[in-house]
N, C-alpha and C positions, 0 to 999 in steps of 0.2 A: 447276534452279535456279528454277522459278519457285516452287516448292512451299519449298523453304528459306531465298528472298527475302520470301517474306512470313511465314514465320515471326519473321523477323529482324523485320523491321517490325510482327508482331505485339508480341517481347516489346519495344524499343525503346516500342509506344505502352502496353503495362499499367506499363512500368519511368516512365513521363513521367508516365502518372496519380495514384502513388504516390507519384512527388518533385513532385507537385502539393498532393497529399491534407495539407494544417497546418490551422493553425485560431491564429487572436489573442485574444489573450490579452478583448478585446472580445467576442468570439463564445461564449470560454470560458463571460464574466459569465456570458451571457445564458441560455446553456445551466445554471448554477448558480440562476440565477434562477427558474427551472422546478422544481428540485429543492430549492427554499427550503424544503419539511420537516425536512432534511437541514444544517441547521445549524454543522453540525461540518465543514467544509468554508470551506476559505477559497482564496483565488486574492491573492499581493503581488506585487509586482514594489517590486525595489530599483535605483532608478535609478544609483546611485553603481554595482554591483555590475554595471548591466544585466544583470541575472539575475532567470525570475520560478520562483516560489513556489507548488505545488497540495500542501495539507496538510488531513490530516482528523484531529482528537482522538478519536477516542471514551469515552464516556462510562466509566466506572467499571466494572468487572466484579463480579458482585454480591456482596454483603458474601458469604456464606456461601462460597465457592468462596477469596477473598481468607482468609476466619478461616483453613480447612484447612491454607491455603499457606503461614500463620505470618507474612502482610501484612498490617498494615491496610490499605490501597487498592493496587487494579492497576488502573492503563490502559494505550494506547496512543495511536502518530501514526504513519502512514501516509504516507507524502509523496515528491516529488522536485524538482529544480530543473533550473532550461531557462537555457539564454542566449537571452537578451532578450523582448522580447511577444508571440513566436510560436513555440508547439510545432510545429516541425516531425513531428519520429517518435514513435510510443507507444515512451515509455522500455522498455528487455528489464528492471532491474531496478526497485523500490522504495525505500523504505528505511521498513523497520517497526520503531518504538523503543517497550519495554515502559518505562513508568514508574513504580517499584514504589516504593511504601512502609513501612517496614517498624521496625520500634526493632534490629533487626541485621544486617544483611546477609545471604539466604538462596538467593542466589544465586549467589557469586563460587565455590565451589566447582565446581556444574553447573549450564551454563546453555546447555545444547544444545536445541535445538525440534523436536517428532514433530508433523506435524500428520497429525491423521486426517478423511482425507475420504471418506465414504461407506464401503468398504471397503479405502481407500487408507490406509496408510501413509507421510508424505511426509518424510522425515528431512531436517532446516536443514541441522544438524548447532550449534557450538558458535557465540556471540553475538561482537561486541565491547563488551567490556562495562568499565563502570565505577561506583564504588562513592563514594555524599558518605555517607560515615560519620555527620559532624556534624550533616546534613539530616537524615540520616532514609532515606539515597532509593538508589536504586541505579534501571539503567539498562542496557537488553541492545538490542543496536543490531544487528539481522539483513537484510541483503539479500535479500529473495525475487523471483525472478524474475514476469512476468508472468501464463506459464500457472499457477503453486501459486496464487499472485492472484485470477486466472479461475475455477480449479477451487472453491477458498475463496471466493467471490462468488457459485458457480453453485451451492451446497447450504445449507442451511437447518437442517444439523443437522453442525457440526465444533466437531471439540473436539482441542485441543491440552495437549500433553506440554510446560513447560517446565522443568527441569531433573527433579525429585521429584514437582512439584504437576502437576495437572491444571487444565485450567480449557476454557468451552467461550463461544464466539462466540456473545452478548446476540445475538435478530432488529436489531435496533436497530446495532449493530456489521457484520454481514454486511450490509446495506443501506447502509454509509458506504461501506466495503469498492465493494463495485458496483459504486453512483456514484462513487466517485473511479476506475476502472476503466474508465468510460465519457467520464468526462471527460478521462481523462488519452491516448483514442485520437484523433485527428482526425481518420477517417475513419469517425466515428461521428458525424454530427453531429446525432443527434434533440438 
């Protein structure tokens, strides 16, 4: 009986630790300043909606890769929203959106994504796709799990297939993803 009571107490104590691990926007801003080399990450708060947004916008993929994919340029943004000015828990999924500039839509028919990390091929699936032909823009939205993003951020050679086109994340893009993953975890106060 004592063992059962001790186990219940231990679980309750650990649960309270997990619940108490949160980080205010002010604390996140301090950590973000220490990562200022990564100027592409922003934290904003909208008082009207009482929502905070942590977002990173990557630089374009190399011109040679864009040209092989028959697009003018491509980059991506990654981020998430949370209620208030305190991040209570790490998000389970994070939105990744590719912004594609092209003369005519390239990914309307085939916009599935597969990520190649080490020896593993991770099928992400089809995007939520939107095109604005008059602006020459395509938007491909994916909800990626924290687990997949952590794998991407932990490797230095990550490729992906978008439709039939192949791309490789640059070192700066991988570092930006890793920094966003650190910031999005309230338990990580480094």
